[in-house]
Structures are given as structure tokens and as C-alpha cells.
C-alpha positions, 0 to 999 in steps of 0.5 A: 464270552460272558459279555459277548453272550449278552451282546449277541442277544441284541444282534439276535433280534436284528439279524435273526437266529439262523444267520447268527448260528451260521456266522458263528460256526463259520468264525469258529471253524476258521479260527480253529484252523488258525489255532493249528497254525500257531506253531509257526508263529514267532516265539515270545509276546507275538505267539502269546498275543496271537493265542489270546486273539485266536481264542477270543475270536473262537469265543465270539463264534462259539457264543454266537452259535450257542446263543442262536442254537438254543433259540432255534431249538426252543422255537422249533420244538416249543413243547418238547424243549427238554426232550430235544435238548436231552437228545442233543446232549447225547452227541455232546457226550459222544464228542467228549468220548470220541474227541480225545482218542481221535485227536490223540491219534491225529496228533501222534500220526500227523503232528500238531496242526492236523487235528485242528485243521480236520476239526475246523474243516468239519465245522466249515462243511456244516455251514452250507448244510445248515444254511440249506436245512435250517428255516429262517425265524424272524424276531420282533423286538420287544420291551423286555431286557436282560435286567428284567429277566435277571431281577426275577428271583427264580432266574437268579437261583437258576443262574447260580445253578447253571454257574455251579454246574459249569464250575464243577465240570470245569474243575475236572479239566486241569486236575482230574487227569493229573490226579488219576495218573499220579494216584493210580499210576495209570498210563496215558492211554488208560487215563482217557478211558477214565473220562468215558465214565462221565461222558457215557453216563451223561450221554445215555441219561440225558435223553431219558431225563429230557423226556421225563422233564417234558412229560412231567414238568412238575418234576423239574424242580426235584431234578434240579434239587437232587441233581445238585445234591448228588453232584455235591455227594459225588465230588465229596467222594471223588477224592474222597475228602480226607475227613472221611478217612476212606482210601481212594480206589480206582473203582470208587473214582469211576463210580463217582464219575458215573454218578456225576454224569447222571446228576449233571444231566439231572441238573443241566437238561431241565434248567433251560426249559425251567428258566424259559417257563419262568420268563413266560410266567412273568409276562415275557412274550413268547418268541425269538426275543425271549428265547434269545434272552434266556439262551444268552443268559444261560450261555453267560452263566455257563462261561462264567462257571467255566472260568471260575471252576478251573481257575479256583480249582487249579489254585485249590488243587495246588495248595490243598491237593485234589481230595480237598479241592474236589470236596470244596468245589462240590460246595458250589453244587451243594449250595445251589441244590439247597438254595433252589430247594429252599426257594421252591419250598418258600414258593409253594408255601406262598402260593398255598397262603395266597390260595387260602386267602381267596374267599370261598365263593370267589371261584364259583361266582367267577364261573357263574358270571362267565357262564351268564356272559356267554 
């Protein structure tokens, strides 16, 4: 997925965002249905090979849709990117809330195949709807490249923030349900309810954080910094870390999930518009080409964190236990929050020094010359 996100930027300029989005949805819907049919495949290497092939195709379709969707969103709402992203993240939260119970009901009632067939058919139904509703955006090839974007210092720190955000969320996938069921002796149905704390907190706070980010862009840096620090705090207390000698309680676990959902929105919602404005400030032309660069880079960093988080987190959970694994995983967020905070402080001090070095009469002379020319 990481490689595909970079590759799709090139295609985005050539084939357009709308076609890439629709094609990605079509591929993802088809392979989702195919994934539900894999139980009919022969056991052994054939089954494993087909699983990898289907999931790889799903990653390609998902990468195309996500890369194009970010570009379409920013192109359609250039002045309210964070607000629209925050509103859309509400539906991401709804998907996280409704997906497990609906999928579990379909699985228990009709078997393994039906949940994937239903979900795939829903995605395929949305393909002609988007073909009709979405406008066509033409892209003009520019000289900018991924290398020019990722060599910007601010973009590097924002990429690390995006990576840490995904890694922390990915860590919870293979570990949280096991910890909750073993530690608090909850039945399977109640374990799913614990996940609601994170999903609801994120989906309810995202629109407000997006609106705040658009109305007061100068607050984005503080949202990114304190979002990372709050995420680190929530993971440190999620177990909680054995060094604190605090007994693990279910109410405290749920409270930390609520805090994490809020901090997740603080970091995730303003990150894309902040990276996009950084690209524009450094000479990137405003258009679909730059949007494809930024959205592809965001998608790549998200997928990289989605791979490292569960892999490293699962290893740490098996060796050290959930309490220490969660605390160590929160270190990603702590490092990103401190790093981006130090960068903003150094950037502000550098701007202050440069403004002090300008001769006092320079601004007045420039205004006088412009007035005389007009």
C-alpha cells in the first residue's frame, strides 16, 4: 500500500481524480466479495496465496480511492478542508461503531460469506452513484515531485506525526480485545461495546476540531502538539504502565479510550491541511497535482504506521504484556508531539530573528514606492 500510494500520484495527474476514485471503489468492492469466497479455496499454499493476492488487490483499490478522495475533497472545498474532513470522519467513526455488530450479526446468522458479499455489494452500488454525482477535475502536470515534498523539514515532522497516529491505532487491533476479555473477564458481546468509547469520542469531536482548525489556522500547530502528548498520556494510562503501580480498572480503561479518541481527532484532522499549506508556502502550485502529492504521502505514512503498529505492538504484547506494550507504543505519539513542538518553536524564533534583521525603514520605503508607482 505504501508503494502504491506514491505510484498513484503519477496516475492521478494522467487519468484524473474522479476516474481513480471510482476505479478504486470498483476494485475494492469486487475483491471484498472475492474475500468472502476464499473459504471455498483448497487448504494449504493455494489458500494462503489467494489470501495474499486478494488482500494485495484490495490494498491497490483502497490506495486509489483514498488518494483520489483526499484530492477531490481539497479541490472541492479549498477554504474548509479541515471542517469537511472532520465531518467526514464522523462517518468513519460510525463505520467503526456499526461495522463490528452488523458484521457479527450477519456472520452468526448467515455464515462467513455473507458479511463480505453484503459489504462488497454496497461499495459496488456506490460506484455508479459517484460516477453521476462527482464533478470531473482535470489535473495539469507540474515539475513538483515527491522528493521535493518530503525534503521539506516541516513535512518530515508531519509525516512522522501521521505515522505515529496510525501506529498507535493499529496497535489496538490485535491486542485490545484480548486484554479486555482476559483482564476484566468480559463476554465477547461486551468487548465490542468497549470499542465504542474510542469510536464515539473520535466521531463526535472531529467535526468541532475541523471547524476550529479552519476558523483559526494558527491553532493547528497546538492541536498537533497537544494531540500527540494527550495520546501518549492515554496509552501510558491505558494499561496502566506497571511503573505507576496503579490497579487496572475498566472505567479507567474506557476513560482513556475516550481521551485517545479526542486526541486522535486533535492530531488527525488538522494534519492534512497543515501539510498542504506547507507545500503551498514552499512554492507548490495550487491544483490537483499538489493535492495528489500530499494525499499520496499521507496515505503512504498511514499505511506504514498501520503495518509497524500491529507488528511491533503484537511482539511487545507477547513478550512484555499489554501494559508495557501500550506504554512503549505511546512513545511514538510522545516523540511526534515533542518533535513537532520543538520544530514550531524553532520556526517561530527563526522568523522573529529574521524580522528583527530587516532595517526599520524598509517596510515604509516599500509602501511609499508602491504608492508612487500606482
